[in-house]
N, C-alpha and C positions, 0 to 999 in steps of 0.2 A: 107724231104719236105712234104711227106704224113702225117707224125706225126704232124708237125706244122700246116698243113691245118686242120686236124681233131681237134686239140686243139683249134684253133681259131673259128672254126664252133661251137664247144661246148660252147665256151665262149660267142659267140654272139647269140646263140639260145634263151636265155631268153629275150634278147632285141627284137628279131624278134617277139616273142609272144606278148610282150608289144606293139610293133608297130602295131600289128593287133587289139589289144584291146583298145588302146588309140586313140580316134578320134581327128583329127585336127579340131578345131572349125572353121577354115576358109579354105575352099577347093578351093579358088580362084587360078587359074593357073597363074604363072608368067613365061613368055617365056624367057626373057633375064635376065642374072645375071652376076655380076662381083664378084671376090673373091680374097682373099689373104690368104696364109697359110705358115706354116713352116714344114719342113720335114728333115729327115736325109738320103735321098736316094742319093747314089753316082752315078756319071756319068763319064765314062772313057775319058781321054785325052791321046791317045796312040801315042807314037813315034815309031821309028824303033827298031829292035832287038839290034842294036849296042849301043843304049842308056841304055840298061840293067836296065830298070826300068818301072814300070807300075804305072801311076798316075791317079788320079780322082779328079773332083771337086764335091762339095756338096753345091748346091744352097739352103741355109737354108731358105731364104724367096722367095716365088714364088707368082706371080700374074696370074690371068686367067680371060677369058671372056667366057661365056657359053650360050647355047641355048637349051631349052627343046624341043626335037623333038616331043614328045607326053607325055602322063601322066606318063609313066614308064621309059622313056629313055631321057638322056641328054648328050650333047656333049660339050666339052670345050677345048679351046686352051690356053696354059699357056706359061709363060716365066720366066726364072730364070737365075741368073748370079753367077758364082763361080770362085774362084782363089786359088792357092796354090803355095808355094815356098819351094825349098829344097836346103840346102847347106850342102855338105859333104866333109870331108877331113880326112886324116890320114897318117900313115906311115906303110909300110909293104914290104914284098917280092913281087915285081911286075913282071916285065918282065925278064924271064930267071933266076929267083931267085935273081935278083939284088935288094938291098934295095933301096927304093925310097919313095917319097911322092905322094899322089894322091889328086886331088881336083875335085869336081863335083858340078855344079850349074844347077838348073832346075826351071823355072818359067812357070806356066800354067795359062791360062785364058780361060773361056768358057761360052757360052750361050746355054741354053737348052730350046727347045720349044715343050713340050709334048702335043700331041693330045689325049684326054682322053674320053672314052665312059663309061657311068654309066647306069646300068639297074637294075630294081627291079621286082621280080615276085609277090610282095605283093600289097595290096591295096594302091594306091598312095596317098589317102587322109588321111594319118595318120601323126601325129606329129613326131613320132619316126619311122625311116625307115632304112632298110638294103639294100644296093646296091652291086652288083658285079661291079668292075671297071677293065678296061683294057686300056693301053696307049701305044703309039708309040712315042718315043722321039728322034728327031735328036739332035745331040750334035755338035755345031760349036765351035772349039777350036783353040787356038794359043799356041805354045810352044817355049820357048827360052831355049836352053840347051848348056852347055859347060863342057868339061872334059879335064883335063891335068894330066900328070905324070912328076915328077921332079926327076932327078938323078944328085946329086951334083948341078951344076949350069945349067944343060941342061934341058930345059922345052920342053916336047913333048905334042903338042895339039892333042888330040884324035879326037875331033870334037868341032865345035863352030857354032851353027846353029839356025836359026829362021824359023819357018814354020807353016802353018795352018793345022788343022786336021778336020776330020769328022768321027763321030761314030753314031751308031743307036742302041737304047736300047728299048726293050719292057718290060713292067711290067704288072702284074695283081694281084688283091686282092679283099678286101672287104671294103666298106665304110659304116659307121654308121652316119646317118644324123638326126638332130633334128631341127624342125621348131620352132624358138622362137616367130616369128611374121610374118605378111604378107611380110615384107621386109627382115628379117634376118634369115638365117639358120646357124647352127653350124655343123661341120662334123669332123670325124676322119677316116683316111685311114690306112689300114694295107696292106702292099705289101708282097705277098707270092711267086710270080714268078718273076724272073729277067733274062733277056736274052740280052747279048751283041752280036749283029750280026757280029761285026768285031772282034770276039774272037781270042785271041792268047794264047798259052799254059802258058805263064808266068802269066796270070791273072786267072788261073783256081781255085786257092785257095783263091782269094780275091773277095770281093764285091758279095756275093752270093744272095743278094737281099732281105734280111730280114730287112725291114725298116718300118717306120710309120710317120704319119703326122697329123696335126690338122689345122683347119682354119675356115674361116667365109665367107659366100656368102651373097651378097646383091642383092635383086631382083629389077630390074630396071623398069619393067612395070607390071602393074596389069590389069587384065581383069575386066572391070566394071560390078558390079553386077546389074542385072535387078530388 
């Protein structure tokens, strides 16, 4: 993690220098903004241990609404939807060494609503800017799962359930923002820290939080110049 953070800081350092040297020809403040982006950040939809699987959704497209608290700080609320489906079957030595067939089906759906804070220590009136970002994302999910084992003609249903889930994920990283005009900003996010607060051991080696995203913000209101 430290190596990746150092590498990203070194990569973005030239942009930070440019951000301080390249003036934004229009320093008019825009308080409210809406945006849309794409990312590959995964969010868990976790069942019980008996389901023997760890699943996640990846809301590729995300929308958000934001407000600039001051010249250096902005907060935004986002929403994204994701889904996944798994079908698995095979033959093997199952219970007590008896040969049989197994089947497993799992379908997950989820909505993610990340609350994100962005802050920059640099001059806010620059066209190119580097921000630190941190988010807290509730994940509201639904899972449908079924598993069976078949021995000759005898079908054993291990479970057949539908239920709702809730998970909570925190992320942090860096954002590179470029002001195209008074109305439009382009941005790129790099996520370096990822924490699932409802952590379970089976997810320890999965989804460690290295992800990225790009998007566009549209400024809704402009302060009139005197």
